[in-house]
N, CA, C and O atoms as a Tinker XYZ file with bonds, in Angstrom:
   328  protein
     1  N    100.217000   94.913000   80.525000    73     2
     2  CA    98.845000   95.232000   80.839000    64     1     3
     3  C     98.770000   95.514000   82.342000    63     2     4     5
     4  O     99.284000   94.761000   83.169000    81     3
     5  N     98.133000   96.588000   82.648000    73     3     6
     6  CA    97.969000   97.036000   84.066000    64     5     7
     7  C     96.547000   97.419000   84.339000    63     6     8     9
     8  O     95.876000   97.951000   83.455000    81     7
     9  N     96.065000   97.171000   85.523000    73     7    10
    10  CA    94.761000   97.602000   85.931000    64     9    11
    11  C     94.683000   97.858000   87.424000    63    10    12    13
    12  O     95.390000   97.218000   88.203000    81    11
    13  N     93.831000   98.787000   87.831000    73    11    14
    14  CA    93.569000   98.981000   89.228000    64    13    15
    15  C     92.318000   98.260000   89.623000    63    14    16    17
    16  O     91.395000   98.167000   88.813000    81    15
    17  N     92.235000   97.745000   90.818000    73    15    18
    18  CA    91.056000   97.021000   91.274000    64    17    19
    19  C     90.820000   97.296000   92.744000    63    18    20    21
    20  O     91.752000   97.494000   93.523000    81    19
    21  N     89.559000   97.301000   93.094000    73    19    22
    22  CA    89.161000   97.509000   94.468000    64    21    23
    23  C     89.253000   96.203000   95.246000    63    22    24    25
    24  O     88.707000   95.193000   94.804000    81    23
    25  N     89.916000   96.195000   96.369000    73    23    26
    26  CA    89.981000   95.061000   97.257000    64    25    27
    27  C     88.809000   95.197000   98.259000    63    26    28    29
    28  O     88.337000   96.311000   98.485000    81    27
    29  N     88.353000   94.139000   98.833000    73    27    30
    30  CA    87.200000   94.196000   99.763000    64    29    31
    31  C     87.374000   95.257000  100.822000    63    30    32    33
    32  O     88.391000   95.283000  101.515000    81    31
    33  N     86.372000   96.151000  100.961000    73    31    34
    34  CA    86.427000   97.177000  101.994000    64    33    35
    35  C     86.476000   96.565000  103.405000    63    34    36    37
    36  O     85.932000   95.484000  103.633000    81    35
    37  N     87.100000   97.230000  104.308000    73    35    38
    38  CA    87.260000   96.776000  105.666000    64    37    39
    39  C     86.697000   97.803000  106.580000    63    38    40    41
    40  O     87.103000   98.964000  106.523000    81    39
    41  N     85.752000   97.418000  107.444000    73    39    42
    42  CA    85.195000   98.400000  108.421000    64    41    43
    43  C     85.730000   98.107000  109.805000    63    42    44    45
    44  O     85.647000   96.974000  110.280000    81    43
    45  N     86.290000   99.137000  110.468000    73    43    46
    46  CA    86.815000   99.064000  111.805000    64    45    47
    47  C     86.143000  100.159000  112.569000    63    46    48    49
    48  O     86.508000  101.329000  112.452000    81    47
    49  N     85.143000   99.781000  113.366000    73    47    50
    50  CA    84.396000  100.790000  114.123000    64    49    51
    51  C     83.660000  101.746000  113.208000    63    50    52    53
    52  O     82.808000  101.319000  112.428000    81    51
    53  N     83.969000  103.037000  113.285000    73    51    54
    54  CA    83.291000  103.991000  112.462000    64    53    55
    55  C     84.189000  104.376000  111.200000    63    54    56    57
    56  O     83.849000  105.290000  110.448000    81    55
    57  N     85.284000  103.674000  111.016000    73    55    58
    58  CA    86.192000  103.944000  109.902000    64    57    59
    59  C     86.046000  102.791000  108.882000    63    58    60    61
    60  O     85.988000  101.612000  109.232000    81    59
    61  N     85.990000  103.205000  107.602000    73    59    62
    62  CA    85.983000  102.211000  106.548000    64    61    63
    63  C     87.188000  102.436000  105.667000    63    62    64    65
    64  O     87.461000  103.560000  105.246000    81    63
    65  N     87.905000  101.369000  105.392000    73    63    66
    66  CA    89.108000  101.421000  104.531000    64    65    67
    67  C     88.807000  100.661000  103.239000    63    66    68    69
    68  O     88.292000   99.544000  103.268000    81    67
    69  N     89.140000  101.290000  102.102000    73    67    70
    70  CA    88.871000  100.657000  100.810000    64    69    71
    71  C     90.229000  100.647000  100.118000    63    70    72    73
    72  O     90.675000  101.649000   99.559000    81    71
    73  N     90.908000   99.412000  100.179000    73    71    74
    74  CA    92.191000   99.306000   99.489000    64    73    75
    75  C     92.071000   99.246000   97.988000    63    74    76    77
    76  O     91.105000   98.677000   97.477000    81    75
    77  N     93.020000   99.813000   97.257000    73    75    78
    78  CA    93.097000   99.756000   95.813000    64    77    79
    79  C     94.423000   99.096000   95.473000    63    78    80    81
    80  O     95.469000   99.537000   95.947000    81    79
    81  N     94.399000   98.080000   94.686000    73    79    82
    82  CA    95.652000   97.359000   94.263000    64    81    83
    83  C     95.895000   97.574000   92.767000    63    82    84    85
    84  O     94.969000   97.724000   91.970000    81    83
    85  N     97.142000   97.581000   92.441000    73    83    86
    86  CA    97.528000   97.623000   91.000000    64    85    87
    87  C     97.949000   96.244000   90.644000    63    86    88    89
    88  O     98.830000   95.663000   91.278000    81    87
    89  N     97.298000   95.692000   89.588000    73    87    90
    90  CA    97.642000   94.347000   89.126000    64    89    91
    91  C     98.269000   94.516000   87.730000    63    90    92    93
    92  O     97.794000   95.306000   86.913000    81    91
    93  N     99.325000   93.771000   87.484000    73    91    94
    94  CA    99.995000   93.855000   86.149000    64    93    95
    95  C    100.453000   92.497000   85.707000    63    94    96    97
    96  O    100.754000   91.604000   86.498000    81    95
    97  N    100.491000   92.387000   84.375000    73    95    98
    98  CA   101.066000   91.174000   83.773000    64    97    99
    99  C    102.143000   91.687000   82.805000    63    98   100   101
   100  O    101.890000   92.578000   81.994000    81    99
   101  N    103.319000   91.122000   82.901000    73    99   102
   102  CA   104.448000   91.506000   82.063000    64   101   103
   103  C    104.947000   90.281000   81.314000    63   102   104   105
   104  O    104.953000   89.179000   81.862000    81   103
   105  N    105.362000   90.460000   80.082000    73   103   106
   106  CA   105.942000   89.356000   79.337000    64   105   107
   107  C    106.956000   89.931000   78.346000    63   106   108   109
   108  O    106.923000   91.105000   77.975000    81   107
   109  N    107.863000   89.027000   77.937000    73   107   110
   110  CA   108.925000   89.427000   76.993000    64   109   111
   111  C    109.392000   88.224000   76.293000    63   110   112   113
   112  O    109.235000   87.106000   76.782000    81   111
   113  N    109.980000   88.430000   75.124000    73   111   114
   114  CA   110.499000   87.357000   74.311000    64   113   115
   115  C    111.917000   87.764000   73.895000    63   114   116   117
   116  O    112.159000   88.906000   73.504000    81   115
   117  N    112.829000   86.825000   73.985000    73   115   118
   118  CA   114.205000   87.129000   73.599000    64   117   119
   119  C    114.832000   85.853000   72.941000    63   118   120   121
   120  O    114.152000   84.866000   72.659000    81   119
   121  N    116.146000   85.943000   72.724000    73   119   122
   122  CA   116.873000   84.833000   72.083000    64   121   123
   123  C    116.861000   83.611000   72.935000    63   122   124   125
   124  O    116.912000   82.503000   72.400000    81   123
   125  N    116.793000   83.751000   74.290000    73   123   126
   126  CA   116.845000   82.621000   75.166000    64   125   127
   127  C    115.417000   82.029000   75.459000    63   126   128   129
   128  O    115.299000   80.999000   76.123000    81   127
   129  N    114.384000   82.677000   74.970000    73   127   130
   130  CA   113.024000   82.137000   75.237000    64   129   131
   131  C    112.107000   83.253000   75.633000    63   130   132   133
   132  O    112.368000   84.434000   75.404000    81   131
   133  N    111.000000   82.826000   76.251000    73   131   134
   134  CA   109.940000   83.803000   76.688000    64   133   135
   135  C    109.729000   83.745000   78.206000    63   134   136   137
   136  O    110.047000   82.733000   78.830000    81   135
   137  N    109.224000   84.764000   78.777000    73   135   138
   138  CA   108.854000   84.759000   80.169000    64   137   139
   139  C    107.561000   85.563000   80.317000    63   138   140   141
   140  O    107.229000   86.430000   79.508000    81   139
   141  N    106.856000   85.228000   81.390000    73   139   142
   142  CA   105.658000   85.961000   81.761000    64   141   143
   143  C    105.573000   86.057000   83.291000    63   142   144   145
   144  O    105.935000   85.123000   84.006000    81   143
   145  N    105.107000   87.160000   83.755000    73   143   146
   146  CA   105.010000   87.316000   85.232000    64   145   147
   147  C    103.791000   88.209000   85.574000    63   146   148   149
   148  O    103.405000   89.082000   84.797000    81   147
   149  N    103.227000   87.970000   86.710000    73   147   150
   150  CA   102.079000   88.770000   87.159000    64   149   151
   151  C    102.312000   89.147000   88.632000    63   150   152   153
   152  O    102.896000   88.386000   89.404000    81   151
   153  N    101.832000   90.354000   88.992000    73   151   154
   154  CA   101.972000   90.744000   90.349000    64   153   155
   155  C    100.880000   91.744000   90.734000    63   154   156   157
   156  O    100.281000   92.378000   89.865000    81   155
   157  N    100.629000   91.880000   92.012000    73   155   158
   158  CA    99.790000   92.947000   92.550000    64   157   159
   159  C    100.572000   93.686000   93.606000    63   158   160   161
   160  O    101.432000   93.121000   94.282000    81   159
   161  N    100.258000   94.960000   93.738000    73   159   162
   162  CA   100.951000   95.778000   94.740000    64   161   163
   163  C     99.991000   96.818000   95.234000    63   162   164   165
   164  O     99.052000   97.165000   94.519000    81   163
   165  N    100.185000   97.338000   96.438000    73   163   166
   166  CA    99.305000   98.425000   96.971000    64   165   167
   167  C     99.447000   99.659000   96.069000    63   166   168   169
   168  O    100.546000  100.009000   95.638000    81   167
   169  N     98.333000  100.291000   95.802000    73   167   170
   170  CA    98.352000  101.514000   94.990000    64   169   171
   171  C     97.802000  102.705000   95.808000    63   170   172   173
   172  O     98.353000  103.805000   95.778000    81   171
   173  N     96.730000  102.456000   96.518000    73   171   174
   174  CA    96.127000  103.557000   97.332000    64   173   175
   175  C     95.139000  102.936000   98.312000    63   174   176   177
   176  O     94.795000  101.757000   98.228000    81   175
   177  N     94.707000  103.759000   99.222000    73   175   178
   178  CA    93.631000  103.354000  100.173000    64   177   179
   179  C     92.723000  104.566000  100.358000    63   178   180   181
   180  O     93.178000  105.693000  100.551000    81   179
   181  N     91.433000  104.292000  100.292000    73   179   182
   182  CA    90.415000  105.330000  100.551000    64   181   183
   183  C     89.956000  105.178000  102.024000    63   182   184   185
   184  O     89.535000  104.107000  102.461000    81   183
   185  N     90.055000  106.261000  102.735000    73   183   186
   186  CA    89.633000  106.256000  104.174000    64   185   187
   187  C     88.347000  107.051000  104.264000    63   186   188   189
   188  O     88.275000  108.198000  103.821000    81   187
   189  N     87.314000  106.414000  104.854000    73   187   190
   190  CA    86.080000  107.087000  105.148000    64   189   191
   191  C     85.865000  107.099000  106.642000    63   190   192   193
   192  O     85.734000  106.047000  107.268000    81   191
   193  N     85.827000  108.300000  107.221000    73   191   194
   194  CA    85.642000  108.442000  108.686000    64   193   195
   195  C     84.785000  109.676000  108.958000    63   194   196   197
   196  O     84.156000  110.205000  108.041000    81   195
   197  N     84.756000  110.121000  110.160000    73   195   198
   198  CA    83.921000  111.273000  110.517000    64   197   199
   199  C     84.314000  112.584000  109.796000    63   198   200   201
   200  O     83.515000  113.516000  109.707000    81   199
   201  N     85.568000  112.636000  109.282000    73   199   202
   202  CA    86.003000  113.823000  108.551000    64   201   203
   203  C     85.683000  113.749000  107.076000    63   202   204   205
   204  O     85.949000  114.709000  106.352000    81   203
   205  N     85.117000  112.639000  106.594000    73   203   206
   206  CA    84.754000  112.485000  105.164000    64   205   207
   207  C     85.569000  111.412000  104.518000    63   206   208   209
   208  O     85.986000  110.452000  105.165000    81   207
   209  N     85.800000  111.578000  103.212000    73   207   210
   210  CA    86.582000  110.583000  102.485000    64   209   211
   211  C     87.873000  111.208000  101.947000    63   210   212   213
   212  O     87.879000  112.366000  101.529000    81   211
   213  N     88.929000  110.464000  101.960000    73   211   214
   214  CA    90.192000  110.923000  101.368000    64   213   215
   215  C     90.978000  109.687000  100.887000    63   214   216   217
   216  O     90.836000  108.577000  101.401000    81   215
   217  N     91.799000  109.948000   99.886000    73   215   218
   218  CA    92.638000  108.884000   99.339000    64   217   219
   219  C     94.105000  109.101000   99.688000    63   218   220   221
   220  O     94.616000  110.218000   99.608000    81   219
   221  N     94.770000  108.025000  100.073000    73   219   222
   222  CA    96.167000  108.097000  100.470000    64   221   223
   223  C     96.964000  107.108000   99.615000    63   222   224   225
   224  O     96.481000  106.012000   99.332000    81   223
   225  N     98.182000  107.484000   99.198000    73   223   226
   226  CA    99.069000  106.549000   98.539000    64   225   227
   227  C     99.769000  105.659000   99.541000    63   226   228   229
   228  O     99.610000  105.825000  100.750000    81   227
   229  N    100.563000  104.690000   99.025000    73   227   230
   230  CA   101.286000  103.758000   99.902000    64   229   231
   231  C    102.266000  104.464000  100.853000    63   230   232   233
   232  O    102.622000  103.920000  101.898000    81   231
   233  N    102.697000  105.672000  100.485000    73   231   234
   234  CA   103.610000  106.423000  101.327000    64   233   235
   235  C    102.868000  107.417000  102.205000    63   234   236   237
   236  O    103.483000  108.319000  102.773000    81   235
   237  N    101.536000  107.263000  102.326000    73   235   238
   238  CA   100.685000  108.112000  103.090000    64   237   239
   239  C    100.476000  109.545000  102.524000    63   238   240   241
   240  O     99.935000  110.410000  103.214000    81   239
   241  N    100.892000  109.773000  101.314000    73   239   242
   242  CA   100.673000  111.086000  100.706000    64   241   243
   243  C     99.218000  111.164000  100.175000    63   242   244   245
   244  O     98.629000  110.167000   99.759000    81   243
   245  N     98.689000  112.369000  100.211000    73   243   246
   246  CA    97.328000  112.614000   99.765000    64   245   247
   247  C     97.263000  112.386000   98.254000    63   246   248   249
   248  O     98.188000  112.747000   97.527000    81   247
   249  N     96.160000  111.781000   97.785000    73   247   250
   250  CA    95.904000  111.614000   96.377000    64   249   251
   251  C     94.562000  112.260000   96.043000    63   250   252   253
   252  O     93.701000  112.396000   96.913000    81   251
   253  N     94.387000  112.650000   94.802000    73   251   254
   254  CA    93.132000  113.221000   94.355000    64   253   255
   255  C     92.072000  112.105000   94.233000    63   254   256   257
   256  O     92.164000  111.232000   93.370000    81   255
   257  N     91.050000  112.166000   95.136000    73   255   258
   258  CA    90.076000  111.131000   95.119000    64   257   259
   259  C     89.250000  111.089000   93.836000    63   258   260   261
   260  O     88.902000  110.003000   93.372000    81   259
   261  N     88.932000  112.223000   93.262000    73   259   262
   262  CA    88.192000  112.228000   91.994000    64   261   263
   263  C     88.921000  111.565000   90.839000    63   262   264   265
   264  O     88.307000  110.926000   89.985000    81   263
   265  N     90.234000  111.725000   90.823000    73   263   266
   266  CA    91.062000  111.109000   89.782000    64   265   267
   267  C     91.106000  109.548000   90.031000    63   266   268   269
   268  O     91.038000  108.755000   89.092000    81   267
   269  N     91.216000  109.179000   91.269000    73   267   270
   270  CA    91.277000  107.733000   91.613000    64   269   271
   271  C     89.965000  107.074000   91.264000    63   270   272   273
   272  O     89.958000  105.940000   90.784000    81   271
   273  N     88.824000  107.767000   91.495000    73   271   274
   274  CA    87.492000  107.233000   91.089000    64   273   275
   275  C     87.438000  107.070000   89.540000    63   274   276   277
   276  O     86.893000  106.084000   89.043000    81   275
   277  N     87.988000  108.009000   88.814000    73   275   278
   278  CA    87.983000  107.934000   87.357000    64   277   279
   279  C     88.759000  106.778000   86.815000    63   278   280   281
   280  O     88.328000  106.178000   85.831000    81   279
   281  N     89.895000  106.422000   87.403000    73   279   282
   282  CA    90.796000  105.425000   86.841000    64   281   283
   283  C     90.599000  104.046000   87.465000    63   282   284   285
   284  O     91.234000  103.097000   87.006000    81   283
   285  N     89.773000  103.885000   88.462000    73   283   286
   286  CA    89.556000  102.608000   89.111000    64   285   287
   287  C     88.154000  102.108000   88.855000    63   286   288   289
   288  O     87.189000  102.708000   89.330000    81   287
   289  N     88.019000  101.011000   88.106000    73   287   290
   290  CA    86.667000  100.502000   87.788000    64   289   291
   291  C     85.845000  100.178000   89.101000    63   290   292   293
   292  O     86.355000   99.583000   90.050000    81   291
   293  N     84.614000  100.588000   89.084000    73   291   294
   294  CA    83.641000  100.329000   90.171000    64   293   295
   295  C     83.901000  101.055000   91.442000    63   294   296   297
   296  O     83.103000  100.905000   92.367000    81   295
   297  N     84.951000  101.839000   91.584000    73   295   298
   298  CA    85.234000  102.539000   92.838000    64   297   299
   299  C     84.159000  103.530000   93.201000    63   298   300   301
   300  O     83.777000  103.614000   94.369000    81   299
   301  N     83.641000  104.309000   92.215000    73   299   302
   302  CA    82.619000  105.284000   92.502000    64   301   303
   303  C     81.362000  104.644000   93.078000    63   302   304   305
   304  O     80.780000  105.153000   94.035000    81   303
   305  N     80.936000  103.490000   92.472000    73   303   306
   306  CA    79.775000  102.764000   92.907000    64   305   307
   307  C     79.951000  102.225000   94.331000    63   306   308   309
   308  O     79.032000  102.275000   95.148000    81   307
   309  N     81.161000  101.706000   94.609000    73   307   310
   310  CA    81.428000  101.139000   95.931000    64   309   311
   311  C     81.445000  102.223000   96.995000    63   310   312   313
   312  O     80.950000  102.017000   98.103000    81   311
   313  N     82.016000  103.384000   96.663000    73   311   314
   314  CA    82.080000  104.477000   97.664000    64   313   315
   315  C     80.683000  105.085000   97.848000    63   314   316   317
   316  O     80.375000  105.546000   98.947000    81   315
   317  N     79.868000  105.105000   96.866000    73   315   318
   318  CA    78.534000  105.689000   97.032000    64   317   319
   319  C     77.632000  104.745000   97.847000    63   318   320   321
   320  O     76.602000  105.175000   98.366000    81   319
   321  N     78.004000  103.493000   97.959000    73   319   322
   322  CA    77.250000  102.505000   98.722000    64   321   323
   323  C     77.681000  102.433000  100.131000    63   322   324   325
   324  O     77.061000  101.707000  100.908000    81   323
   325  N     78.719000  103.147000  100.531000    73   323   326
   326  CA    79.189000  103.095000  101.935000    64   325   327
   327  C     78.330000  103.889000  102.872000    63   326   328
   328  O     78.604000  103.935000  104.072000    81   327
């Protein structure tokens, strides 16, 4: 199971950063028993500044903001409130 979630936006002067994290839970069962693990990792960051809004991946590559809004719960509402 995987999901994207918005982390608390951070405002630095006239720039607002909205981090997006990927959270996942993994489990498996085998002859030796069962295991379960959970983790979060950076997925993207939305930058709002004088030039507008843009989404960047963890490697600083451009991402499609409209696609990120579609796949991340509540992101559209959060961005419209900035």
